[in-house]
C-alpha positions as CSV (number, residue, x, y, z in Angstrom):
1,X,3.6,-13.1,80.4
2,X,4.9,-16.7,80.7
3,X,7.5,-18.3,78.5
4,X,5.0,-20.5,76.5
5,X,2.9,-17.4,75.5
6,X,6.0,-15.5,74.4
7,X,7.1,-18.5,72.2
8,X,3.6,-18.7,70.7
9,X,3.5,-14.9,69.9
10,X,6.9,-15.0,68.3
11,X,5.8,-17.9,66.1
12,X,2.7,-16.0,65.1
13,X,4.7,-12.8,64.3
14,X,7.1,-14.9,62.1
15,X,4.2,-16.5,60.3
16,X,2.7,-13.0,59.7
17,X,6.0,-11.7,58.3
18,X,6.3,-14.7,56.0
19,X,2.8,-14.2,54.7
20,X,3.3,-10.5,54.1
21,X,6.5,-11.2,52.3
22,X,4.8,-13.8,50.1
23,X,2.0,-11.4,49.3
24,X,4.5,-8.6,48.4
25,X,6.5,-11.0,46.1
26,X,3.3,-12.2,44.5
27,X,2.3,-8.5,44.0
28,X,5.6,-7.8,42.4
29,X,5.3,-10.8,40.1
30,X,1.8,-9.9,39.2
31,X,3.0,-6.3,38.5
32,X,5.7,-7.7,36.2
33,X,3.1,-9.8,34.4
34,X,0.8,-6.8,34.1
35,X,3.6,-4.7,32.7
36,X,4.5,-7.4,30.3
37,X,0.9,-7.5,29.2
38,X,0.8,-3.7,28.9
39,X,4.0,-3.9,26.8
40,X,2.5,-6.5,24.6
41,X,-0.6,-4.5,24.2
42,X,1.4,-1.5,23.2
43,X,3.3,-3.5,20.7
44,X,0.1,-5.0,19.3
45,X,-1.5,-1.5,19.2
46,X,0.7,-0.5,16.3
47,X,-1.6,-2.7,14.2
48,X,-4.6,-0.7,15.2
49,X,-6.0,2.1,13.1
50,X,-6.6,4.5,16.0
51,X,-3.0,4.2,17.3
52,X,-1.6,4.9,13.8
53,X,-4.0,7.9,13.3
54,X,-2.9,9.4,16.5
55,X,0.8,8.7,15.7
56,X,0.4,10.5,12.4
57,X,-1.3,13.5,14.1
58,X,1.8,14.0,16.3
59,X,3.9,14.5,13.3
60,X,1.8,15.8,10.4
61,X,-1.7,17.3,9.7
62,X,-4.2,14.6,8.6
63,X,-7.7,14.5,7.2
64,X,-9.9,11.7,8.4
65,X,-12.9,10.6,6.4
66,X,-15.7,8.6,8.2
67,X,-18.7,6.6,7.2
68,X,-19.8,4.6,10.3
69,X,-16.9,2.3,11.3
70,X,-15.2,2.8,7.9
71,X,-12.3,5.3,8.4
72,X,-9.4,6.5,6.3
73,X,-6.6,8.9,7.1
74,X,-5.1,11.1,4.4
75,X,-2.1,13.5,4.5
76,X,-2.3,16.6,2.3
77,X,1.4,17.4,2.7
78,X,2.2,14.0,1.1
79,X,0.2,14.5,-2.1
80,X,-3.2,13.7,-0.4
81,X,-2.1,10.0,0.0
82,X,-4.2,7.6,1.9
83,X,-1.9,6.5,4.8
84,X,-4.1,3.8,6.3
85,X,-7.7,2.7,6.8
86,X,-10.0,0.6,9.0
87,X,-13.1,-1.4,8.4
88,X,-13.9,-1.6,12.1
89,X,-13.4,1.9,13.7
90,X,-10.5,2.9,15.9
91,X,-9.8,-0.6,17.1
92,X,-9.9,-2.1,13.7
93,X,-6.9,-3.4,11.9
94,X,-4.7,-0.7,10.3
95,X,-4.7,-1.7,6.6
96,X,-1.9,0.5,5.3
97,X,1.8,0.1,5.9
98,X,3.3,3.2,7.7
99,X,7.0,3.7,8.1
100,X,7.0,5.1,11.6
101,X,10.7,5.8,11.7
102,X,10.7,7.9,8.6
103,X,7.5,9.7,9.6
104,X,9.1,10.7,12.9
105,X,12.2,12.1,11.2
106,X,12.5,15.9,11.0
107,X,14.9,15.9,8.0
108,X,14.1,14.8,4.5
109,X,15.8,11.7,3.1
110,X,17.7,11.3,-0.1
111,X,16.2,9.6,-3.2
112,X,12.8,9.1,-1.7
113,X,10.9,9.7,1.6
114,X,9.4,6.3,2.3
115,X,6.6,7.5,4.6
116,X,4.4,4.6,3.5
117,X,0.7,4.8,2.7
118,X,-1.8,2.4,1.1
119,X,-2.5,4.7,-1.9
120,X,0.0,7.2,-3.2
121,X,0.3,9.0,-6.5
122,X,3.4,8.9,-8.6
123,X,4.0,9.6,-12.3
124,X,5.9,7.4,-14.8
125,X,8.3,6.6,-16.4
126,X,10.9,5.9,-13.7
127,X,13.7,4.8,-16.0
128,X,14.7,5.1,-19.6
129,X,15.4,8.0,-22.0
130,X,12.1,9.6,-21.0
131,X,12.5,9.2,-17.2
132,X,11.5,11.9,-14.8
133,X,13.6,10.3,-11.9
134,X,17.0,10.8,-13.5
135,X,18.7,13.9,-14.8
136,X,19.8,14.2,-18.5
137,X,23.0,12.2,-19.1
138,X,23.1,10.6,-15.6
139,X,23.9,6.9,-15.4
140,X,21.0,4.8,-14.3
141,X,22.2,3.8,-10.9
142,X,20.7,4.2,-7.4
143,X,23.0,7.1,-6.4
144,X,21.5,9.2,-9.3
145,X,17.9,8.2,-8.8
146,X,15.7,10.9,-7.3
147,X,11.9,10.9,-6.8
148,X,10.6,14.3,-8.0
149,X,9.7,16.4,-4.9
150,X,6.2,17.3,-6.0
151,X,5.2,13.5,-5.7
152,X,7.4,12.9,-2.7
153,X,7.9,15.5,-0.1
154,X,6.0,18.6,-1.3
155,X,2.4,19.2,-0.4
156,X,-0.7,19.3,-2.6
157,X,-3.3,22.1,-2.0
158,X,-6.4,21.0,-0.3
159,X,-9.4,22.1,-2.5
160,X,-12.4,20.7,-0.5
161,X,-13.2,18.4,2.4
162,X,-16.4,16.9,3.8
163,X,-17.1,13.9,5.9
164,X,-16.6,11.3,3.2
165,X,-14.4,13.0,0.5
166,X,-11.4,15.2,0.1
167,X,-9.9,16.9,-3.0
168,X,-6.3,18.0,-3.7
169,X,-4.4,19.7,-6.5
170,X,-0.9,20.7,-7.6
171,X,0.7,22.5,-10.6
172,X,4.3,22.2,-11.5
173,X,6.9,22.2,-14.2
174,X,9.8,19.8,-14.9
175,X,11.8,18.2,-17.8
176,X,12.5,14.6,-18.5
177,X,15.8,12.8,-19.2
178,X,15.7,13.8,-22.9
179,X,15.2,17.4,-22.1
180,X,11.4,17.7,-23.0
181,X,9.6,20.2,-20.8
182,X,6.3,19.5,-19.1
183,X,3.9,21.9,-17.3
184,X,1.2,19.9,-15.6
185,X,-1.7,20.0,-13.1
186,X,-2.7,17.1,-11.0
187,X,-6.2,16.9,-9.4
188,X,-6.9,14.1,-6.9
189,X,-10.1,13.3,-5.1
190,X,-10.6,10.5,-2.6
191,X,-14.2,9.4,-1.8
192,X,-15.1,7.0,1.1
193,X,-17.8,4.7,-0.2
194,X,-20.9,3.4,1.6
195,X,-22.4,0.0,1.1
196,X,-24.8,1.1,-1.7
197,X,-22.0,3.1,-3.4
198,X,-19.7,0.0,-3.2
199,X,-22.3,-2.1,-5.0
200,X,-22.8,0.7,-7.6
201,X,-19.2,1.2,-8.4
202,X,-17.9,-2.4,-8.0
203,X,-20.9,-4.7,-8.1
204,X,-19.7,-6.3,-4.9
205,X,-22.2,-7.2,-2.2
206,X,-20.6,-6.5,1.2
207,X,-23.6,-7.3,3.3
208,X,-22.7,-9.2,6.5
209,X,-19.0,-8.1,6.3
210,X,-17.0,-5.3,7.7
211,X,-15.6,-3.2,4.9
212,X,-13.8,0.0,4.1
213,X,-13.7,1.0,0.5
214,X,-12.7,4.2,-1.3
215,X,-12.5,5.5,-4.9
216,X,-9.8,7.8,-6.1
217,X,-9.9,10.0,-9.2
218,X,-6.4,11.0,-10.3
219,X,-6.5,13.5,-13.1
220,X,-3.4,14.6,-15.1
221,X,-3.6,17.8,-17.2
222,X,-1.3,19.1,-19.9
223,X,-1.1,22.8,-18.9
224,X,1.7,23.6,-21.3
225,X,1.7,24.9,-24.9
226,X,3.0,21.8,-26.6
227,X,1.5,18.4,-27.3
228,X,3.1,15.5,-25.5
229,X,4.6,13.2,-28.2
230,X,6.0,9.7,-28.1
231,X,9.2,10.9,-29.8
232,X,10.0,13.2,-26.8
233,X,8.4,11.2,-24.0
234,X,5.0,10.6,-22.5
235,X,3.9,10.5,-18.9
236,X,1.6,8.1,-17.0
237,X,-0.4,8.2,-13.8
238,X,1.1,5.6,-11.5
239,X,-0.7,4.5,-8.3
240,X,1.1,2.5,-5.6
241,X,-0.3,1.0,-2.4
242,X,1.9,-0.2,0.5
243,X,0.6,-2.8,2.8
244,X,2.0,-4.9,5.8
245,X,3.5,-8.2,4.8
246,X,3.7,-11.5,6.7
247,X,4.1,-15.2,5.9
248,X,0.3,-15.5,5.9
249,X,-0.2,-13.0,3.0
250,X,-0.5,-14.1,-0.6
251,X,-1.3,-11.9,-3.6
252,X,-3.7,-13.2,-6.2
253,X,-4.0,-11.7,-9.7
254,X,-6.3,-13.1,-12.3
255,X,-5.2,-12.7,-15.9
256,X,-6.6,-13.1,-19.4
257,X,-5.5,-16.4,-20.9
258,X,-4.5,-16.7,-24.5
259,X,-1.6,-16.8,-27.0
260,X,1.6,-15.0,-25.8
261,X,2.2,-13.7,-29.3
262,X,-1.0,-11.7,-29.1
263,X,-1.3,-10.9,-25.4
264,X,2.3,-10.9,-24.1
265,X,3.7,-13.1,-21.3
266,X,1.2,-13.7,-18.4
267,X,3.6,-12.2,-15.9
268,X,6.9,-10.4,-16.2
269,X,9.2,-11.2,-13.2
270,X,12.6,-9.8,-14.5
271,X,12.5,-6.4,-12.7
272,X,15.0,-7.5,-10.0
273,X,15.9,-10.9,-11.3
274,X,13.8,-14.0,-11.9
275,X,11.6,-15.0,-9.0
276,X,11.7,-18.7,-7.8
277,X,8.6,-21.0,-8.0
278,X,8.3,-21.1,-4.2
279,X,7.4,-17.4,-4.4
280,X,5.6,-17.0,-7.7
281,X,3.4,-19.5,-9.5
282,X,0.6,-19.6,-12.1
283,X,-2.4,-21.9,-11.6
284,X,-5.1,-21.8,-14.1
285,X,-5.9,-18.2,-14.8
286,X,-4.4,-16.8,-11.6
287,X,-0.9,-15.6,-10.6
288,X,0.0,-16.2,-7.0
289,X,2.8,-14.1,-5.4
290,X,4.1,-14.4,-1.8
291,X,4.0,-11.1,0.2
292,X,6.1,-11.9,3.2
293,X,8.5,-9.0,3.0
294,X,11.5,-11.3,3.0
295,X,12.7,-11.4,-0.6
296,X,12.9,-8.5,-3.0
297,X,11.0,-9.1,-6.2
298,X,8.6,-7.4,-8.5
299,X,6.1,-8.7,-11.1
300,X,4.1,-7.0,-13.8
301,X,1.2,-7.8,-16.2
302,X,1.1,-6.4,-19.7
303,X,-2.0,-4.4,-20.5
304,X,-3.7,-7.1,-22.6
305,X,-3.4,-9.6,-19.7
306,X,-5.0,-7.3,-17.1
307,X,-8.6,-8.1,-16.1
308,X,-9.0,-5.0,-14.0
309,X,-8.7,-6.6,-10.5
310,X,-6.0,-7.8,-8.2
311,X,-5.9,-8.6,-4.5
312,X,-4.4,-10.2,-1.5
313,X,-5.5,-12.3,1.4
314,X,-4.0,-12.1,4.9
315,X,-4.9,-15.4,6.6
316,X,-3.6,-14.3,10.0
317,X,-5.8,-11.2,10.2
318,X,-8.6,-12.6,8.0
319,X,-8.3,-9.6,5.7
320,X,-9.2,-9.6,2.0
321,X,-7.8,-6.6,0.1
322,X,-9.1,-5.8,-3.4
323,X,-7.9,-3.3,-5.9
324,X,-10.1,-2.6,-8.9
325,X,-9.0,-0.5,-11.8
326,X,-10.7,-0.6,-15.3
327,X,-8.2,0.3,-18.0
328,X,-9.2,1.6,-21.4
329,X,-9.7,-1.3,-23.9
330,X,-7.2,-1.9,-26.6
331,X,-4.5,0.5,-25.3
332,X,-1.1,-1.1,-25.4
333,X,1.3,1.8,-25.0
334,X,2.4,1.8,-21.4
335,X,5.6,3.5,-20.2
336,X,8.6,1.3,-19.6
337,X,10.4,2.1,-16.3
338,X,13.5,-0.1,-16.8
339,X,16.7,1.7,-15.7
340,X,18.4,1.7,-19.1
341,X,18.2,3.3,-22.5
342,X,15.3,1.4,-24.0
343,X,14.7,-0.1,-27.4
344,X,10.9,-0.2,-26.6
345,X,10.0,2.7,-24.3
346,X,6.3,2.0,-24.5
347,X,6.3,-1.7,-23.7
348,X,5.7,-1.4,-20.0
349,X,3.3,-3.2,-17.7
350,X,-0.2,-2.0,-16.6
351,X,-0.4,-3.8,-13.2
352,X,2.5,-4.5,-10.8
353,X,3.1,-6.0,-7.5
354,X,6.2,-5.7,-5.3
355,X,7.5,-7.7,-2.4
356,X,10.1,-6.0,-0.3
357,X,13.2,-7.7,1.0
358,X,16.8,-7.1,2.2
359,X,19.3,-5.5,-0.2
360,X,22.7,-7.0,-0.8
361,X,24.1,-5.0,2.2
362,X,21.4,-6.3,4.5
363,X,19.5,-3.0,4.7
364,X,15.8,-2.9,4.0
365,X,13.4,0.0,3.5
366,X,10.4,-1.9,4.8
367,X,9.2,-4.6,5.0
368,X,6.1,-4.0,3.0
369,X,4.4,-5.2,-0.2
370,X,2.8,-3.2,-3.0
371,X,-0.2,-3.4,-5.4
372,X,0.3,-0.9,-8.3
373,X,-1.7,0.3,-11.3
374,X,-0.7,2.6,-14.2
375,X,-2.5,4.5,-16.8
376,X,-1.6,4.2,-20.5
377,X,1.2,6.5,-21.8
378,X,-0.6,9.8,-22.2
379,X,-0.2,11.8,-25.5
380,X,-2.1,14.8,-24.3
381,X,-2.6,18.0,-26.3
382,X,-2.6,21.4,-24.4
383,X,-5.6,21.6,-22.1
384,X,-6.4,17.8,-22.4
385,X,-6.5,15.6,-19.3
386,X,-6.8,11.9,-18.3
387,X,-8.6,10.5,-15.2
388,X,-7.0,7.3,-13.8
389,X,-9.6,5.8,-11.4
390,X,-9.4,3.0,-9.0
391,X,-11.2,1.5,-6.0
392,X,-9.4,0.0,-3.0
393,X,-11.3,-2.3,-0.6
394,X,-10.5,-4.1,2.6
395,X,-13.0,-6.7,3.9
396,X,-13.1,-8.9,7.0
397,X,-15.6,-10.9,9.0
398,X,-17.4,-14.2,8.2
399,X,-14.9,-16.3,6.3
400,X,-17.6,-18.0,4.2
401,X,-18.8,-14.6,3.0
402,X,-15.2,-13.5,2.3
403,X,-14.7,-16.6,0.3
404,X,-17.7,-15.9,-1.8
405,X,-16.4,-12.4,-2.6
406,X,-13.0,-13.7,-3.4
407,X,-14.4,-16.2,-5.8
408,X,-16.6,-13.6,-7.5
409,X,-13.9,-11.0,-7.9
410,X,-10.5,-12.9,-8.1
411,X,-11.8,-16.1,-9.5
412,X,-10.3,-18.2,-6.6
413,X,-11.4,-19.0,-3.1
414,X,-9.5,-18.3,0.1
415,X,-8.6,-21.9,0.6
416,X,-6.8,-21.9,-2.8
417,X,-5.0,-18.6,-2.0
418,X,-3.9,-20.0,1.4
419,X,-2.6,-23.2,-0.1
420,X,-0.7,-21.6,-3.0
421,X,2.7,-22.0,-1.4
422,X,2.1,-24.9,1.1
């Protein structure tokens, strides 16, 4: 082989090596991009219902109710609470807030096990001389506060299950801060609603939208021998829903307008200190409250101000959440949960909303936000019961149709909700 051919072949080999190196580098870069994409998809997947259901299954027994693409996941061990739901099957947005860190822990936490869940059952009052969260004589400070185990970490018995409903029950005994003894039974049923049932129970037309909706019946029985009296303390059914916050979420609560002397203040914002106007505002007959999970605050509506509905709109995920709870007309005695010995222990609120935020030491349980309802204070005789019912709905899809539902139910359109704090 002559010198010219050798030089040509060497040049060709060098070019081949360079080409192969470039391909290899490109492959590695593409691999990095693919891995980054996979990582992002994994991060994003925590917002998906199917991912959260499977996560829960790894740590606790769940019951899943199904009606087409409408799904909800319940946990019997946590009082039959609804942990999350979807309006669009496994790949739909996971509507409930779940505290993944706490769920994955093996040991129970002090004060409260914040597992999350978009509908959980508690009892009131939380504070005051008739509290069931503080022991008799204890100072009303956080170190002494303890959620009763039967509504926190202990299971309810599963009574029945089918494709679209599940029932749970629990009996227990306890005493309040003043020493009054209670023997109770709680029965809870959760029913996943179809389109016709939604229209029947709420009057809302969901045609053309993706929707998941469920009704819960939460019945409290006096199983003891004594009548529950105001002088020794009454109980209430207290329902709390935890949802995922963001700067794009605004809560909207319509209220009955009228004289404060007759109806009370439109909104009570003194639970954790007054809330500034860039987070809480009243416009017309609607209360707007930011749900970004960045500033701790709670609001409440006295019973005569409540219209029976409240909701939130998540602009980023185009998700309208509605909570409907018809309270008995004319009842004004609601337990007061303030952490103090109270002059007026039955002057509490009927509807509440909470936005989580950092504590003084920088720690934070969430972030999450809550929509809450309470029954009246219950003066039940032995054998009597009270059923606190509510419907939770999540809707997504065509924005014009969502806007129509929002106007019909909340009295304001999506544009007004979006613009509340802009």
